[in-house]
C-alpha positions in Angstrom: -228.8 -113.1 -70.0 -229.5 -110.2 -72.7 -226.4 -107.6 -72.9 -229.5 -104.7 -71.2 -227.7 -102.4 -68.3 -229.8 -100.3 -66.1 -229.2 -96.5 -65.0 -229.0 -93.3 -63.5 -229.8 -90.5 -66.4 -227.4 -87.8 -64.9 -227.4 -85.0 -67.9 -226.8 -86.2 -71.7 -225.3 -89.8 -69.8 -225.6 -92.8 -67.4 -223.8 -94.0 -64.6 -224.0 -97.1 -64.1 -223.9 -98.7 -59.7 -221.6 -101.5 -58.8 -223.3 -104.3 -60.0 -223.6 -103.0 -63.2 -219.9 -102.1 -63.9 -219.6 -105.8 -62.8 -222.1 -107.4 -65.6 -220.0 -105.0 -67.6 -216.9 -106.8 -66.9 -218.4 -110.1 -67.3 -219.2 -109.6 -70.6 -216.2 -108.2 -71.2 -216.9 -104.5 -72.9 -214.2 -101.5 -73.4 -214.5 -98.4 -73.4 -215.6 -96.7 -76.7 -218.2 -100.0 -77.0 -222.3 -99.2 -77.6 -224.1 -100.4 -75.1 -227.8 -100.7 -74.4 -229.2 -99.9 -71.2 -232.5 -98.6 -69.6 -233.9 -96.1 -66.7 -235.5 -99.1 -65.4 -238.4 -96.1 -65.9 -240.0 -97.1 -69.6 -236.8 -95.3 -71.8 -233.8 -97.8 -73.9 -230.5 -95.9 -74.1 -228.1 -96.7 -77.0 -225.2 -95.4 -75.1 -221.4 -95.5 -75.5 -219.4 -96.2 -72.8 -216.9 -93.8 -71.9 -215.1 -94.4 -67.8 -215.1 -98.5 -66.0 -213.5 -98.3 -63.0 -214.3 -100.1 -59.8 -217.4 -99.2 -58.4 -219.4 -97.7 -61.0 -218.7 -97.2 -65.2 -221.0 -94.0 -67.1 -221.6 -93.4 -71.3 -223.1 -91.1 -73.0 -226.6 -91.3 -74.0 -226.8 -91.3 -78.1 -230.9 -92.3 -78.9 -233.3 -92.7 -76.9 -236.3 -94.4 -77.1 -240.0 -94.5 -75.1 -241.1 -98.1 -75.0 -244.7 -98.4 -74.6 -246.0 -101.4 -72.7 -249.3 -101.9 -71.3 -252.1 -99.5 -70.4 -253.3 -98.8 -66.9 -256.5 -100.8 -67.1 -254.3 -103.7 -67.7 -251.9 -103.1 -64.9 -251.9 -106.0 -61.7 -250.1 -105.8 -58.5 -248.6 -109.6 -57.0 -249.6 -109.5 -53.3 -247.4 -112.7 -51.7 -245.9 -113.7 -48.0 -243.4 -115.8 -46.9 -241.8 -117.3 -44.4 -239.0 -118.8 -46.7 -236.8 -116.7 -48.1 -236.1 -119.1 -51.3 -239.2 -119.6 -52.5 -240.2 -115.8 -52.3 -236.9 -114.6 -54.2 -238.4 -117.4 -56.8 -241.6 -115.9 -57.0 -240.4 -112.2 -57.7 -238.1 -113.4 -60.6 -240.8 -115.0 -62.6 -243.2 -112.2 -61.7 -240.9 -109.7 -63.0 -240.6 -112.0 -66.3 -244.4 -112.0 -66.5 -245.0 -108.6 -66.3 -246.1 -107.9 -62.7 -246.8 -104.2 -62.7 -246.3 -103.9 -58.5 -245.1 -106.9 -55.7 -246.4 -106.8 -51.9 -244.5 -107.9 -50.0 -246.5 -108.0 -46.5 -246.6 -110.3 -43.2 -248.8 -111.7 -42.1 -248.9 -114.1 -38.9 -247.6 -117.8 -40.6 -244.9 -115.5 -42.7 -241.6 -113.8 -41.6 -240.7 -109.2 -42.4 -238.3 -108.9 -45.3 -237.9 -105.2 -45.1 -234.5 -105.9 -44.5 -234.0 -107.5 -47.5 -235.3 -104.5 -49.8 -232.1 -104.0 -51.5 -231.9 -107.6 -52.6 -235.0 -107.9 -53.6 -234.8 -105.0 -56.1 -231.9 -106.3 -57.9 -233.9 -109.7 -58.6 -236.0 -107.0 -60.3 -233.4 -105.8 -61.4 -232.2 -109.4 -63.2 -235.7 -110.4 -64.0 -236.0 -107.4 -66.3 -232.7 -107.5 -68.7 -233.2 -110.5 -68.5 -236.7 -110.7 -70.7 -235.4 -107.2 -71.7 -238.1 -104.9 -69.7 -237.4 -101.3 -70.0 -240.3 -100.7 -66.8 -239.6 -101.6 -63.7 -242.3 -103.1 -61.7 -242.9 -100.8 -58.5 -241.8 -103.0 -54.6 -243.4 -101.7 -51.7 -243.4 -103.7 -48.2 -245.9 -104.1 -45.5 -246.2 -105.8 -42.1 -249.8 -106.0 -42.2 -252.7 -105.8 -43.6 -252.7 -102.1 -43.9 -251.5 -102.4 -48.5 -255.5 -103.6 -48.3 -256.3 -100.2 -48.6 -254.0 -98.9 -51.9 -256.0 -101.5 -54.0 -257.6 -100.2 -57.3 -259.8 -102.8 -59.2 -260.8 -106.2 -58.9 -259.1 -108.7 -56.0 -259.3 -111.8 -55.8 -257.3 -113.9 -53.0 -256.1 -117.3 -54.0 -257.4 -119.8 -51.7 -258.8 -123.3 -51.3 -262.3 -122.5 -49.8 -263.2 -119.7 -52.8 -264.8 -120.3 -55.0 -263.7 -122.3 -58.8 -261.2 -119.6 -60.9 -263.1 -118.3 -64.4 -261.6 -117.2 -66.9 -262.5 -113.7 -66.2 -261.3 -113.3 -62.9 -257.4 -112.6 -63.8 -258.5 -110.0 -67.5 -258.0 -105.7 -66.6 -256.7 -104.5 -64.3 -256.2 -106.9 -60.8 -255.1 -107.7 -57.6 -253.7 -110.8 -56.8 -253.6 -111.7 -52.8 -251.3 -115.5 -52.1 -250.5 -116.5 -48.8 -247.6 -118.1 -47.1 -247.0 -121.7 -47.3 -248.9 -122.1 -43.8 -252.0 -120.6 -45.1 -253.8 -117.3 -44.2 -255.1 -117.4 -40.5 -258.9 -118.2 -40.6 -259.0 -114.3 -38.9 -256.7 -113.5 -42.3 -258.9 -115.0 -44.2 -262.6 -113.4 -43.0 -261.1 -110.5 -43.3 -259.5 -111.1 -47.4 -262.9 -112.3 -47.8 -264.5 -109.0 -47.2 -262.1 -107.1 -49.7 -261.8 -109.7 -52.3 -262.8 -112.3 -54.1 -262.5 -115.9 -53.2 -260.9 -118.2 -55.5 -259.3 -121.7 -56.5 -257.8 -123.2 -59.0 -259.8 -126.2 -58.0 -259.6 -129.9 -55.9 -255.5 -130.2 -55.7 -253.9 -128.2 -52.8 -250.9 -126.5 -54.8 -247.6 -125.2 -53.1 -248.5 -120.5 -52.6 -245.4 -120.3 -55.3 -247.0 -122.1 -57.6 -250.6 -120.7 -57.8 -249.0 -117.3 -57.3 -247.1 -117.9 -60.8 -249.9 -119.6 -62.4 -252.0 -117.0 -61.9 -249.6 -114.3 -63.2 -249.2 -116.6 -65.9 -253.7 -116.5 -66.6 -253.0 -111.7 -66.2 -250.4 -112.1 -68.2 -251.8 -114.3 -71.1 -254.9 -112.9 -71.1 -254.4 -109.3 -71.5 -251.0 -110.3 -73.5 -248.6 -108.5 -71.3 -245.5 -111.3 -72.5 
C-alpha cells in the first residue's frame, strides 16, 4: 500500500486517528518524518509528523495541492444490496479503486440492512482510496428501502437478466448503476425499478451480483477516463 494517510485538518496541521496511527507505526515512521496525507476531499498534503501517540498523531502541514478529478458530468453512483457481508465488502473495495463517486447501500426484500456497519464501510473506503492514491473519497449513503431513487440524477441503469442487451453508451457520462442482491429482486421491485430506470443485461450468462457490479463499474471507469 502506498504510504498515504488520512487526516482531519485543524488550522495548520492534520490530526490522524487511531487507524492512521497504527498505519504510521506499522511502516515505522517517527517524529520529524515527512508524510503525504489527504483529507478525503480532494487535497494532497505534504506534512511533518510532530506527535505519535497511542490513539492519535498530528502532523504540521507544509504544502497542499488540490487534485482535480473527473467533473460532475462524469460522476457515477453504484447502488448495491447484499445478504452477505463478505461480498459487499469486496464490491465496496473494488468500486472505490475504480473511481465510483457515490456508494448507496440499500435494503431490499432479499437483502439485509448494513446501517450498523457504517464505520466499517467508511474504513474500507478510506483504505481502498489510499491504496490507489485517490484523494477524493466517495460519498457513502445507507437506505432501508428504495427511497434512494428520488435522489438519483442522470441516466439510471438497472442490471437485470430481463433487460435489453447492454450497449457502451449506457455507461458513458453521469450514470447510476443499480444492482440487486444475491437472491435477485422480487417481481414488485423489478417492476418499480423498470419505471425509474433502464433494465439491461450483459448477455446469456447469469452473473453473480458482485460480478455484474464490478463489470459495470469497470466499464464506466474505462469509458469516462476514471482510471
